[in-house]
Structures are given as C-alpha cells and as structure tokens.
C-alpha positions as CSV (number, residue, x, y, z in Angstrom):
1,M,5.8,-28.5,15.3
2,F,8.1,-29.7,12.7
3,G,5.4,-30.3,10.2
4,T,4.4,-26.6,10.2
5,G,8.3,-25.3,10.2
6,N,7.8,-23.4,13.7
7,T,10.7,-24.9,15.3
8,K,11.5,-21.9,17.8
9,P,9.6,-20.1,20.1
10,R,8.9,-16.4,19.5
11,L,10.7,-14.2,22.0
12,G,9.7,-11.0,23.6
13,I,10.9,-7.7,24.0
14,D,12.7,-8.5,27.0
15,L,14.2,-11.5,25.4
16,A,15.2,-10.5,22.1
17,G,15.5,-6.8,22.6
18,G,13.3,-3.8,21.5
19,T,10.8,-1.5,22.8
20,S,7.6,-2.2,24.6
21,I,5.0,1.0,25.1
22,T,2.0,0.8,27.3
23,L,-0.6,3.0,26.0
24,T,-3.8,3.7,28.5
25,A,-6.8,5.3,26.7
26,K,-8.4,7.8,28.4
27,S,-11.7,10.0,27.8
28,T,-14.0,12.6,29.3
29,D,-16.8,10.6,28.2
30,P,-16.3,7.2,30.0
31,K,-19.0,5.6,27.4
32,A,-16.5,6.2,24.6
33,I,-13.9,3.2,25.9
34,T,-15.9,0.5,24.2
35,K,-14.4,-2.7,22.5
36,S,-15.5,-0.9,19.1
37,N,-13.3,2.2,19.7
38,M,-10.4,0.4,20.8
39,D,-10.2,-1.8,18.0
40,I,-10.2,1.2,15.9
41,A,-7.6,3.0,17.6
42,T,-5.2,-0.5,17.3
43,G,-5.7,-0.7,13.6
44,I,-4.8,3.0,13.4
45,I,-1.5,2.6,15.7
46,E,-0.6,-0.5,13.8
47,R,-0.8,1.2,10.6
48,R,1.3,4.1,11.7
49,V,3.7,1.8,13.4
50,N,4.2,-0.6,10.2
51,G,4.3,2.7,8.3
52,M,7.5,3.5,9.8
53,G,9.5,0.6,7.9
54,V,9.1,-1.1,11.3
55,S,9.1,-4.9,10.8
56,E,6.9,-7.6,13.1
57,A,5.9,-4.6,15.1
58,E,2.7,-6.0,17.5
59,V,0.0,-3.9,18.4
60,Q,-2.6,-5.7,20.5
61,T,-5.3,-4.5,22.9
62,Q,-5.2,-5.7,26.6
63,G,-7.9,-5.3,29.2
64,D,-10.7,-2.8,28.8
65,N,-8.5,0.3,28.1
66,T,-4.9,-0.8,27.6
67,I,-2.8,-0.9,24.0
68,I,0.6,-2.8,24.3
69,V,3.0,-1.8,21.3
70,N,5.8,-4.2,20.9
71,I,8.7,-2.7,18.7
72,P,11.5,-5.6,17.9
73,K,14.9,-4.9,17.7
74,G,16.3,-3.6,13.8
75,G,13.4,-1.1,13.6
76,N,13.5,2.6,14.5
77,Q,12.9,2.6,18.0
78,Q,12.9,5.8,19.2
79,N,11.0,7.3,16.4
80,A,7.9,5.0,16.5
81,A,7.8,5.3,20.5
82,D,7.8,9.2,19.9
83,Q,4.9,8.9,17.4
84,V,2.8,6.2,19.0
85,G,0.2,7.4,21.4
86,T,-0.1,10.7,19.6
87,T,-3.6,11.7,18.5
88,A,-4.1,11.1,15.1
89,K,-4.8,13.8,12.7
90,L,-7.7,13.3,9.8
91,F,-7.8,16.2,7.8
92,F,-10.0,16.3,4.1
93,R,-7.7,18.5,2.0
94,P,-8.4,19.6,-1.9
95,V,-6.1,18.2,-4.3
96,L,-3.7,20.4,-6.4
97,A,-1.7,18.2,-8.2
98,V,-0.6,14.6,-8.3
99,A,2.3,12.3,-9.9
100,P,3.7,9.2,-9.4
101,S,6.8,8.5,-7.2
102,G,9.9,6.7,-7.5
103,V,9.1,5.6,-11.5
104,T,12.1,4.4,-13.3
105,V,12.5,3.1,-17.0
106,P,14.8,0.4,-18.2
107,A,18.2,1.5,-20.0
108,P,17.5,2.3,-23.7
109,T,18.5,-0.3,-26.1
110,G,21.2,0.9,-29.3
111,T,18.3,1.0,-31.8
112,P,15.0,2.5,-30.9
113,S,11.7,1.2,-31.7
114,A,10.0,1.9,-34.4
115,G,7.2,4.2,-32.4
116,A,9.9,6.0,-30.5
117,T,10.3,8.6,-33.0
118,G,8.8,11.3,-30.6
119,T,5.7,11.4,-32.6
120,P,2.5,12.4,-31.0
121,G,0.6,8.9,-31.7
122,A,3.5,6.7,-31.1
123,T,2.5,3.1,-29.8
124,P,2.7,2.9,-26.2
125,P,4.4,-0.2,-24.7
126,A,1.8,-3.4,-23.9
127,G,-0.2,-3.0,-21.2
128,A,-0.2,0.5,-21.2
129,T,-3.4,2.5,-21.4
130,P,-3.1,4.5,-25.1
131,S,-5.1,7.7,-24.2
132,A,-3.5,8.2,-20.6
133,T,-0.8,10.2,-22.1
134,A,0.8,12.4,-19.4
135,P,0.3,16.1,-20.0
136,A,2.9,18.7,-19.4
137,A,2.9,20.3,-15.9
138,T,1.5,23.0,-17.0
139,G,-2.2,22.5,-15.1
140,T,-4.3,21.4,-18.1
141,P,-5.0,17.7,-17.5
142,S,-5.3,15.2,-20.3
143,A,-8.6,15.4,-21.9
144,T,-8.3,12.2,-23.3
145,A,-7.6,10.2,-20.1
146,S,-9.3,7.2,-20.3
147,A,-12.3,6.0,-17.6
148,T,-10.8,4.8,-14.3
149,K,-11.5,4.3,-10.8
150,Q,-12.2,8.1,-10.4
151,G,-15.0,8.0,-13.0
152,R,-17.4,6.3,-10.9
153,T,-20.2,8.2,-9.1
154,V,-20.1,8.6,-5.3
155,G,-23.6,9.0,-3.9
156,E,-24.2,10.3,-7.3
157,A,-21.9,13.0,-6.2
158,L,-18.7,11.5,-5.0
159,A,-16.4,9.2,-6.9
160,A,-14.1,6.7,-6.0
161,E,-10.3,7.5,-5.4
162,G,-8.7,8.7,-8.4
163,T,-5.8,7.4,-10.5
164,T,-3.0,8.9,-11.8
165,P,-1.7,7.6,-15.5
166,S,0.3,4.4,-15.5
167,P,3.9,4.6,-15.6
168,A,3.9,2.6,-18.0
169,A,1.3,4.6,-20.4
170,T,4.2,7.3,-21.0
171,G,7.0,4.6,-21.4
172,A,6.6,5.9,-25.3
173,S,8.1,9.1,-24.6
174,A,11.8,9.8,-23.8
175,A,11.6,13.3,-22.8
176,P,8.9,15.2,-21.0
177,S,8.7,17.3,-24.4
178,A,6.8,14.5,-25.9
179,A,4.0,15.2,-24.1
180,T,3.3,18.5,-25.8
181,G,3.1,16.8,-29.2
182,S,6.7,18.0,-30.6
183,A,9.0,15.1,-31.1
184,A,12.4,15.3,-29.3
185,P,14.9,15.6,-32.1
186,A,17.2,13.3,-30.7
187,A,14.8,10.5,-30.7
188,T,14.6,10.5,-34.4
189,G,18.1,8.9,-35.2
190,T,20.4,6.2,-33.5
191,P,20.8,7.1,-30.0
192,S,24.3,6.0,-28.6
193,A,24.9,3.1,-26.8
194,A,25.5,5.2,-23.6
195,A,22.5,7.3,-24.1
196,T,21.3,8.2,-20.2
197,P,17.7,7.6,-19.4
198,P,15.6,9.9,-18.0
199,S,15.7,10.4,-13.8
200,A,12.9,9.5,-11.8
201,A,12.4,13.1,-11.0
202,D,12.1,14.1,-14.9
203,L,9.7,11.3,-15.2
204,S,7.8,12.3,-12.5
205,A,7.8,16.1,-13.5
206,A,6.4,15.1,-16.8
207,M,3.6,12.8,-15.4
208,T,2.5,15.2,-12.9
209,Q,-1.1,16.3,-13.0
210,G,-2.3,19.9,-11.8
211,T,-0.7,22.4,-10.7
212,V,2.0,22.2,-7.9
213,P,1.9,25.8,-5.7
214,P,5.7,27.5,-6.0
215,E,6.3,27.4,-2.6
216,L,6.0,23.6,-2.6
217,S,7.8,23.2,-6.2
218,A,11.0,22.1,-4.6
219,A,9.4,19.6,-2.1
220,F,7.4,18.0,-4.7
221,A,10.0,17.3,-7.0
222,T,12.3,16.0,-4.3
223,L,9.9,13.9,-2.2
224,D,10.3,10.0,-3.0
225,C,7.4,8.2,-1.5
226,S,8.8,4.9,-2.4
227,K,10.8,5.3,0.8
228,P,9.1,4.2,4.2
229,E,11.0,6.9,6.3
230,V,10.0,9.4,3.6
231,R,6.3,8.8,3.8
232,V,6.1,9.3,7.5
233,A,8.4,12.4,7.6
234,Q,5.9,14.5,6.1
235,T,4.1,17.5,8.1
236,G,2.4,20.6,7.4
237,A,0.1,23.1,9.0
238,E,-3.5,22.3,9.1
239,D,-4.1,26.1,7.3
240,K,-1.6,25.8,4.8
241,A,-0.8,23.5,1.6
242,V,1.5,21.0,2.1
243,V,3.0,17.9,0.2
244,A,2.0,13.9,1.4
245,C,2.4,10.4,-0.1
246,S,-0.1,7.9,-0.3
247,Q,-0.5,5.3,1.9
248,K,-0.4,2.2,-0.2
249,P,0.8,2.1,-4.0
250,G,-1.6,2.4,-6.5
251,K,-2.6,0.2,-9.4
252,G,0.7,0.5,-11.1
253,G,2.9,-0.5,-8.0
254,Y,4.0,3.1,-7.6
255,Y,3.3,5.2,-4.3
256,E,1.7,8.8,-5.3
257,K,2.9,12.1,-4.2
258,L,0.2,14.8,-3.9
259,A,0.3,18.8,-3.4
260,L,-2.5,19.3,-1.1
261,G,-4.3,22.6,-0.4
262,P,-5.0,23.5,3.3
263,A,-7.6,21.4,5.5
264,A,-11.4,22.3,4.6
265,V,-12.7,19.8,7.0
266,K,-11.3,18.4,10.3
267,G,-11.8,14.6,11.0
268,S,-13.5,15.3,14.3
269,D,-16.1,16.9,11.8
270,V,-17.1,13.5,10.9
271,S,-20.1,12.1,13.2
272,K,-20.0,8.5,11.8
273,A,-18.6,6.1,9.3
274,Q,-19.6,2.9,8.1
275,A,-19.1,0.5,5.9
276,T,-22.3,-1.1,4.1
277,I,-23.4,-3.0,1.0
278,D,-25.4,-0.9,-1.7
279,T,-28.7,-2.7,-2.2
280,Q,-30.1,-0.1,-4.7
281,T,-27.4,-0.3,-7.4
282,G,-25.6,-3.9,-6.8
283,Q,-22.1,-1.9,-6.9
284,G,-21.0,-4.0,-4.0
285,W,-19.6,-2.3,-0.6
286,Q,-19.3,1.3,-0.4
287,V,-19.0,3.8,2.9
288,Q,-21.5,6.1,4.4
289,L,-20.5,9.5,6.3
290,Q,-22.2,11.7,8.7
291,F,-20.9,15.1,9.4
292,N,-21.9,17.5,12.3
293,G,-23.2,20.7,11.8
294,T,-19.8,22.3,11.2
295,G,-18.8,19.6,9.0
296,T,-21.8,19.6,7.2
297,D,-21.3,23.7,6.1
298,A,-17.7,22.9,5.3
299,F,-17.9,19.6,3.4
300,S,-21.1,21.1,0.9
301,K,-18.7,24.3,0.3
302,I,-15.5,22.5,-0.6
303,T,-17.5,19.7,-2.7
304,G,-19.3,22.7,-4.6
305,Q,-16.2,24.1,-5.4
306,L,-14.0,20.9,-6.3
307,A,-17.1,20.0,-8.5
308,T,-16.2,23.0,-10.8
309,Q,-12.5,21.9,-11.4
310,A,-10.8,19.6,-13.7
311,P,-9.2,16.6,-13.1
312,P,-7.4,16.0,-10.5
313,T,-8.3,19.1,-8.9
314,N,-11.7,18.0,-8.5
315,Q,-10.7,15.6,-6.0
316,F,-10.1,15.8,-2.0
317,A,-7.6,13.7,-0.1
318,I,-8.3,11.8,3.0
319,V,-5.6,12.5,4.9
320,L,-4.3,10.5,8.2
321,D,-1.3,11.3,9.5
322,N,-0.1,13.0,6.8
323,Q,-0.6,10.2,4.7
324,V,-3.2,9.9,1.8
325,V,-6.0,7.3,2.4
326,S,-7.9,8.0,-0.3
327,H,-8.5,11.0,-3.1
328,P,-12.2,10.5,-4.3
329,Q,-13.4,12.2,-7.2
330,V,-16.1,15.2,-6.5
331,N,-18.9,15.2,-9.7
332,G,-21.0,17.8,-7.6
333,P,-21.7,19.9,-4.4
334,I,-23.1,17.5,-1.8
335,P,-25.4,19.2,1.2
336,G,-27.3,17.4,3.9
337,G,-24.3,16.8,5.9
338,T,-24.1,12.6,4.8
339,A,-22.0,11.2,1.8
340,V,-21.5,7.7,0.2
341,I,-18.4,6.7,-1.1
342,T,-18.3,3.8,-3.5
343,G,-15.5,2.4,-5.9
344,G,-15.9,-1.5,-6.1
345,F,-14.4,-1.7,-2.6
346,T,-14.2,-5.3,-1.0
347,Q,-16.0,-6.0,2.4
348,A,-11.9,-5.4,4.0
349,E,-11.3,-2.3,2.1
350,A,-14.4,-0.4,3.1
351,Q,-14.2,-1.5,6.6
352,D,-11.0,-0.4,6.7
353,L,-11.8,3.5,5.0
354,S,-14.6,3.6,7.5
355,N,-12.6,2.8,10.2
356,V,-9.9,5.7,9.0
357,L,-12.7,8.0,8.8
358,G,-14.4,7.1,12.0
359,Y,-11.1,7.5,14.2
360,G,-11.3,10.9,13.5
361,A,-14.6,11.1,15.9
362,L,-13.1,8.9,18.1
363,P,-13.0,11.1,22.0
364,L,-9.8,9.2,23.0
365,E,-6.4,10.2,24.0
366,F,-4.0,7.6,24.9
367,A,-1.3,7.8,27.6
368,K,2.1,6.2,27.5
369,S,1.9,4.5,30.8
370,D,5.2,2.6,30.2
371,I,8.1,2.3,28.1
372,T,10.4,-0.6,28.5
373,T,13.5,-0.7,25.9
374,V,15.8,-3.8,26.3
375,S,19.2,-4.1,24.2
376,P,19.6,-7.2,22.3
377,A,22.7,-7.7,24.6
378,L,20.4,-7.6,27.7
379,G,17.8,-9.6,26.1
380,S,20.2,-12.2,25.5
381,D,21.5,-12.0,28.8
382,Q,17.8,-12.3,30.7
383,L,17.2,-15.5,28.4
384,K,20.3,-17.1,29.2
385,A,20.0,-16.5,33.0
386,G,16.4,-17.7,32.3
387,L,17.3,-20.9,31.0
388,I,19.9,-21.3,33.6
389,A,17.4,-21.1,36.6
390,G,15.2,-23.3,34.5
391,A,17.9,-26.2,34.4
392,I,18.7,-25.7,37.8
393,G,15.2,-26.1,39.2
394,M,14.8,-29.3,36.8
395,L,18.1,-30.8,38.5
396,L,17.5,-30.2,42.1
397,V,13.8,-32.0,41.1
398,V,15.6,-34.8,39.3
399,V,18.3,-35.3,42.0
400,Y,15.4,-35.4,44.8
401,S,13.5,-38.0,43.0
402,L,16.4,-40.2,42.5
403,I,17.2,-39.8,46.0
404,Y,13.9,-40.0,47.7
405,Y,12.1,-42.4,45.2
406,R,15.0,-44.0,43.6
407,G,13.5,-46.6,40.6
408,L,10.3,-44.4,40.9
409,G,12.5,-41.3,40.5
410,L,12.6,-42.3,36.7
411,V,9.1,-42.3,35.8
412,S,9.2,-38.5,37.5
413,I,12.3,-38.0,35.2
414,A,10.4,-39.3,32.0
415,G,7.0,-37.3,32.9
416,L,9.2,-33.8,33.2
417,L,10.9,-34.5,29.9
418,V,7.6,-35.2,28.4
419,S,5.7,-32.2,29.6
420,A,8.7,-30.0,28.6
421,A,8.6,-31.4,25.2
422,L,4.7,-30.6,25.3
423,T,5.1,-27.4,26.6
424,Y,8.0,-26.3,24.1
425,S,6.1,-27.6,21.2
426,I,3.1,-26.0,21.9
427,M,4.5,-22.5,22.5
428,S,6.5,-23.0,19.0
429,L,3.2,-23.3,17.6
430,L,1.4,-20.4,19.3
431,G,4.1,-18.2,18.1
432,G,3.7,-19.0,14.8
433,G,-0.4,-19.4,15.0
434,I,-1.4,-16.4,17.0
435,G,1.6,-14.4,17.8
436,F,2.1,-15.5,21.3
437,A,5.9,-14.2,22.3
438,L,7.9,-15.8,25.3
439,N,8.9,-13.3,27.6
440,L,10.8,-13.4,31.0
441,P,7.6,-14.0,32.9
442,A,6.3,-16.6,30.8
443,V,9.7,-18.4,31.8
444,C,9.4,-18.0,35.3
445,G,6.1,-19.3,34.6
446,A,7.4,-22.4,32.9
447,I,10.0,-22.9,35.9
448,V,7.1,-22.9,38.5
449,A,5.3,-25.5,36.5
450,I,8.2,-27.7,37.3
451,G,7.5,-27.9,40.9
452,I,3.2,-28.4,40.0
453,T,4.3,-31.5,37.6
454,A,6.6,-32.9,40.1
455,D,4.0,-32.6,42.7
456,S,1.0,-34.9,40.5
457,F,3.8,-37.5,40.7
458,I,4.6,-37.2,44.3
459,V,1.0,-37.5,45.0
460,Y,0.5,-40.7,42.9
461,F,4.0,-42.0,44.5
462,E,2.9,-41.7,48.3
463,R,-0.7,-43.4,47.2
464,I,0.9,-46.5,46.0
465,R,3.4,-46.5,48.9
466,D,0.5,-46.2,51.4
467,E,-1.0,-49.3,49.7
468,V,2.1,-51.2,50.4
469,R,2.6,-50.2,53.9
470,E,-0.8,-52.0,54.2
471,G,0.5,-55.3,52.6
472,A,-1.0,-55.0,49.1
473,P,0.7,-56.4,46.5
474,L,2.2,-54.1,44.1
475,R,-0.6,-54.7,41.3
476,P,-3.1,-54.2,43.7
477,A,-1.8,-51.2,45.2
478,V,-1.2,-49.3,41.9
479,Q,-5.1,-49.8,40.9
480,R,-6.3,-48.8,44.2
481,A,-4.1,-45.8,44.7
482,W,-4.8,-44.4,41.5
483,P,-8.8,-43.0,42.4
484,R,-7.3,-41.4,45.5
485,A,-4.2,-39.7,43.9
486,R,-6.3,-38.6,40.8
487,R,-8.7,-36.9,43.1
488,T,-6.2,-35.2,44.6
489,I,-4.3,-33.9,41.3
490,L,-7.5,-33.1,39.8
491,V,-8.4,-30.9,42.7
492,S,-4.7,-29.1,43.1
493,D,-4.4,-28.5,39.0
494,F,-8.0,-26.9,39.1
495,V,-6.7,-24.4,42.1
496,S,-3.7,-23.9,40.2
497,F,-5.6,-23.2,36.8
498,L,-8.1,-20.9,38.0
499,C,-5.3,-18.8,39.9
500,A,-3.5,-18.4,36.5
501,A,-7.0,-17.8,34.7
502,V,-7.8,-14.6,37.1
503,L,-4.2,-13.4,37.2
504,Y,-4.5,-13.6,33.4
505,V,-7.9,-11.5,33.0
506,V,-7.2,-9.0,35.6
507,S,-3.6,-8.4,34.7
508,V,-2.1,-6.6,31.8
509,G,1.6,-6.4,30.1
510,K,3.9,-9.0,30.9
511,V,2.2,-10.8,33.8
512,Q,-0.1,-12.0,31.3
513,G,2.8,-14.3,30.2
514,F,3.5,-16.0,33.3
515,A,-0.3,-16.4,34.1
516,F,-0.3,-18.1,30.2
517,T,2.5,-20.1,30.6
518,L,1.3,-21.4,34.3
519,G,-2.2,-22.1,32.8
520,L,-0.9,-23.8,30.0
521,T,1.3,-26.1,32.1
522,T,-1.1,-26.6,34.3
523,A,-3.5,-28.4,31.8
524,L,-0.3,-30.3,30.3
525,D,0.5,-31.6,33.6
526,V,-3.3,-33.5,33.6
527,V,-2.5,-34.7,30.1
528,V,1.0,-35.9,31.3
529,I,-0.1,-38.1,34.6
530,F,-3.5,-39.2,32.9
531,L,-1.8,-40.5,29.4
532,F,1.7,-41.1,30.5
533,T,2.4,-41.4,34.0
534,K,-0.4,-43.7,35.0
535,P,-0.1,-46.2,31.8
536,L,3.8,-46.2,32.7
537,I,3.5,-47.3,36.2
538,T,1.0,-49.8,35.4
539,L,3.1,-51.8,33.0
540,L,6.0,-51.3,35.0
541,A,4.4,-52.6,38.1
542,R,4.6,-56.3,36.1
543,R,8.2,-56.1,35.8
544,K,9.9,-58.2,38.3
545,F,12.4,-55.3,39.4
546,F,9.0,-53.6,40.7
547,L,7.3,-56.5,41.5
548,D,9.3,-58.0,43.8
549,G,10.0,-54.8,45.9
550,H,14.0,-54.4,44.8
551,P,15.8,-52.2,47.0
552,W,16.4,-49.5,44.3
553,S,13.1,-49.8,43.1
554,G,11.5,-47.5,45.5
555,L,9.0,-49.8,46.6
556,D,10.7,-52.2,48.9
557,P,8.1,-53.4,51.6
558,K,10.9,-53.5,54.3
559,R,12.4,-50.0,53.7
560,L,8.6,-48.8,53.8
561,G,7.8,-50.4,56.9
562,A,4.9,-53.0,55.0
563,R,2.7,-54.9,57.6
564,P,2.9,-58.4,57.1
565,P,-0.3,-60.0,55.4
566,L,-2.7,-61.0,58.0
567,R,-2.8,-64.9,58.1
568,S,-6.2,-66.9,58.9
569,S,-6.5,-68.1,62.2
570,R,-6.9,-71.9,62.9
571,R,-10.1,-73.5,62.4
572,R,-12.8,-73.7,65.5
573,S,-14.7,-76.8,65.9
574,P,-18.1,-76.6,65.7
575,S,-18.8,-77.0,69.2
576,S,-16.7,-74.4,70.7
577,A,-18.3,-72.2,68.3
578,A,-21.9,-73.2,69.3
579,V,-20.7,-72.6,72.9
580,K,-19.2,-69.4,72.2
581,E,-22.9,-68.8,70.3
582,A,-24.5,-69.9,73.6
C-alpha cells in the first residue's frame, strides 16, 4: 500500500458527497440490449460527462441493462445530471468554415525581427508550415496550403480529418492584413514597447478558412472552444446552420470552432460501423461505414456536392452531442451506401470513432431509475457515523473476548487487528487500481465481517477447550482441535462467501458494495485463521502461562471442569487372569 502511494481508500458518493445516477436501458427490441451495445453507450456517456468539465466522474455498467454514473463533488452536478441519459444525437453536417479557438501570441518585443515587416514572403517562426499562411476571411482558401491529414484518401473518395493551419504558421503576421499580401505600415518601424498584441478573436478571424454565414458571424466570432463548459453548451436545430467545437484539441494543441450547415445525414441512418485493418494498401486501421436505404441516398448526394468544393468546404463533420468528433475531406461522390474512413488511425482511435458512429444506430433509450445527491457535509457525517458504528462493534467483541476467554482473548484481538489492516490495505489498493469506492453499504459489510472473524476464533478456542476438558494436555489439545475446527471454519466461511457472491451478481448499485466487502473480508478471514491465528496459538501453547493452565489464561483445567487423567489399574496376577479367562 505504501509502495504504490495509495494510502487511503476512495470514498463513494454517499461518503464524499456528489450525485449518483442509475440509468436503465430500454428498447423495443429485447435483443438490442447486449454487452457490446451497453459498452458503447457507456463510452458515449462517459465522454459526455467528462466533457462537461466534471473531474473523476465514474461511468460503469452493472448487470445486463444498468449503467451507474457517479459525479463527485466539485463538478457541475446539476448540468451533468440533466445531460446524462438523454439520447445522444449524431449528425453528418457540411463544413462551412473552420478556425482555431483560443489562439494567443506572446507580447511583442521592442525590436522586431527581420522578417516582421509585413512582407508576404516573411519567414515564419520555427516549427510552422511555411506555405500554410492563413487566408483572409473571404471564403477563398489558401492555394498553397501544404499537404496535411486532409489530403489522404478515404476509400478512394473520403479523406481523413482535415486540419486548419497551425497557429504558429501565422505568427509572422502581426495583423490580419498580412494575409492579403500588403504589409501593415506600423510593422516596418520600431514598435512601441507598449504595443498591444492582437486579441485571440482577431487571430481567429485572420485564420478562418471558409465563409461564415451572416446569421452565425456573431456567435462564431465570440465562441471560445478552449473552455469545457462552452464546448458542451452549443446547441442547434437539425435543419439549421450551427456553430460547434471540436471534441479534442488539434495537432497544434488548440480546439477548433466550426460553422456547420444543416444536417445532411442522421446518425440513425448508419446501419453499421466497424474498425478494421486496411489489408490492401497497408495504411493501418480504418473505419468502415454502412448506411441504410435513406442514409445511402442522402450520403451519396451530400458527398457529390462536397466533392466539387474547395477546402475546407469539401469536408463533412461528424457531430455527436453538438461536438465535432471528426471532419474528413471528400474527394468524390460515394454511392452504394458504404464508405471507408482512413487517416493513419491507431487501433484505439479507429475503435473509438467506430463506436461513435455506431452509436447512432443503437436502438437504446435510458431512463433515470434513481438519482441520489449527497452534500459533502452529509457525506462526512455518514462516514463519521459508520466509523463510530465499526468502533463500537469492535469494542464489544474485544470486551466479550477478554471477559470470556481472558488470555486467549488477546489472540482474538490481535487477529482482528491483522484482519482490519489487511482489509484497509486492500481497499486502498483497489481504489487506485480498479477504482473501487468505499460507500456506506461497504462500511456495513466491514462491520458485519468483525463478527465473522470473531466467530472463527470462537470455533477454534472452543475446540481446544473441549480437548482440555477431556483431560488432554494443552499442546496435544491444540493439535487435535485444529482439524475439527478447520472443517467448521471452512464450511462457515464458504456459506458466507457464497451468499456474498450471489448478492453481488444479482444486485446493482450500492448493494454491490456491501456484497463485495463481505466477500473480501470472508476470504481474508480464512487467510488470518490459517496463517496467523493457528501458528500464534501453537507458539503460545509452549509458554508456561498457557501450558500450566494459569487462571487468567482462559485454559484453566479446573475452571473448565476437566476430567482427571485415567490412572492405570493394579496389575492382576496371571492366575486370576486365567480364571477370568476360563
């Protein structure tokens, strides 16, 4: 535990505070509720919750048709609770304009560099693409843009996700006017030390590719996709042009904002999406798409229109929950209802994109069957109450052990401490390893385990006492009592573990925390009784305090009512034995 640094268990929502939402999947087709579909839905919901800026949110499947979403304290719990479980909307929209969002430049120095004269051929900074100069926002893209991912083929018709010019590529221009080839007059002299650098909005406008519709110009100019709450707040009707943000940062580290046209193809028109390896060209992983009848016609029509456009208006955006997952470039019309998206994907990237595309075809809806919100103060009070209850239970067992078993009670206390230390360590490790969260029912399971552990000690102690009552010395009594006690302990622990396992399988939500802790502590009881209690009692049986049956040892023969040892009778004479034999 100390080696990994996981020194504290992770606390659940009911102890640390937060919101827990239980979603139940529903469908008109019972066969649609499968493990693969539930896993895809879990990934979409997790992406949605984390995209809201909620840190350490947990989304996991339980059972066959249940998803548990835990939103810890500190996040926007109300917004997340409203969004979680709503049906995800997937659309294919044509791209009208693209620009990086949140671009900033360092403050200018007192003396400009040699290339900062505003001349069109100025040398860009290191790491920039020299030919990727940003065009003016006139709708005419740069004809000298270098080849990027948007130039790769997509099933001989569809290219991978397009990228806007790197923000650093426009660093040689101090103002949007530099993009038109004329130098800014103020850039030829020595600027003032207090010169104001261009704002992020000015830079974004200068680097915009495509034409923004008039009705979206204000929203597009002020959109800052670098903020998580802004990315998830974008909404728009399916039949109208909208603004949206990229779901992930681009190659330059900046999020992109896009102006998109009305939806051309719905996600429900995707009948299948699968990540495969391109065995023909050897370009690695790709995503294969299949559309239904309606989707085939719509996709063929929109790709035919986009193929005649210049970048970036020859791209279509894959929009999930109003966030752009990808915006590939179209090189030609794609008939036949099938398409292949390539772009140097890794296996994880291809599978993630196929899951997003396939989600539109999932016939699943989710109902919020339970929503629990706990304030941090209430969670702290419940944790304190659970710890007090556990301490009271431990104290009662300790007092009972000392009164009834006296010296043997110390062995019981030592065993309880070892079991508690192992339980705490394993829970801390599981919290960092698999995300196990200690909730209030789990604390209840740990309290019940105190009785299970004490019960194993009692079984062994009573077997030893039975042997002492029969007149056996202590050391032989310890050895004879072990096989009988061992059998009883194993049967008892097996029944407890079986109950915990069945409860864990058939239950969902917080009840599983109780079952998991009960099963874990039951397994640890076997470890403690075999590897700690039995060896310790064997060693103590050699000590004079226990061997001689001290009154405070708990093994006093007189106190236990032991029978006196049988003495051998007087030897009979051979003659009398012979007469008796006759």
